[in-house]
C-alpha positions, 0 to 999 in steps of 0.5 A, a space after each residue: 631320451 630316445 622315443 619308447 620302443 613300445 607305445 600304445 595310443 588311445 582314444 575314442 574313435 575319430 579322435 586322431 590314434 591312427 594318424 598320430 601313430 602312423 606319422 610317429 611310425 614314419 618319423 622313428 620307424 616304429 612299426 604302426 599296428 591297429 587294433 582294429 586290425 585284430 578286432 575286425 575279421 576282414 569283411 566287404 563292407 568292412 567292421 561287421 564282423 567281431 573276431 573272437 576274442 582269444 583269436 585276437 590275443 594271438 594276433 596281436 601277441 604275435 604282431 608285438 612279439 615280430 617287432 622290436 618297435 611299435 605303436 599301436 592304435 586303438 582301443 583294448 579296454 577289457 580284452 587287451 589288458 593282458 598287453 598292459 605291461 608290454 607298453 613303455 609310454 601310453 598316449 590318450 586322446 581326447 578332443 571335443 565332442 563336435 570336433 570328433 562327431 565332424 571328423 567321424 561324418 567326413 571319414 563315413 563318407 570318404 569311406 562309403 560314399 553315397 552308401 550311407 545316404 538315406 536308401 544305401 546299402 550301408 545306411 544302417 550300420 552307418 547310423 548304428 555307429 554314429 549313435 555309438 560313438 556319438 555317446 563316448 563322452 557321456 556314457 558309462 564304463 559299460 561301453 567304449 567311453 571316456 569313463 572307461 578310458 579314465 579308468 583304464 589308464 589307472 590301471 596302465 603300470 607305464 607313464 600315460 600322457 594326456 593330450 585334450 584338444 583338437 590340434 594337428 599331428 605336427 601340434 601333438 608331436 610338438 606338445 608329447 616333445 615338451 612333456 617327454 624330452 624325446 626330442 621329436 
């Protein structure tokens, strides 16, 4: 069985959705689309201005329509439910809280350097983001959270594979192959 043409990968920030999507795209020729590209208006510094729902839906619909094979990474809960019928396979990634938070801290440091340090230009945004991300495993459905993602999975009409644990990208691809017969 070949790898599906339309794949959605989601999970908490720092769980590896973009990394796995990029690996699938590189290996199988899918176009990698990232939800952040549609959710956020490009700004400097980035991730400060949210795009209006109708605009992001239209942009994402155009991108999905432009490609026969795509892998979409990121969370669409709430605003992107209209895209659920397009998915042939959904992959949910969940990793331990401490591992995920350490990844996010490294990523923040790589992106912003000393701007996240005390007195830095990005310090306030950094602390707000880290506080938000740290609530994922315990928050209710009013925000992007494990509970919201678990509820959202019940709405999916396609097959959904849940990958728990801290694994390398190659290990994730191997697990997907063993669970799907896609010959990854």
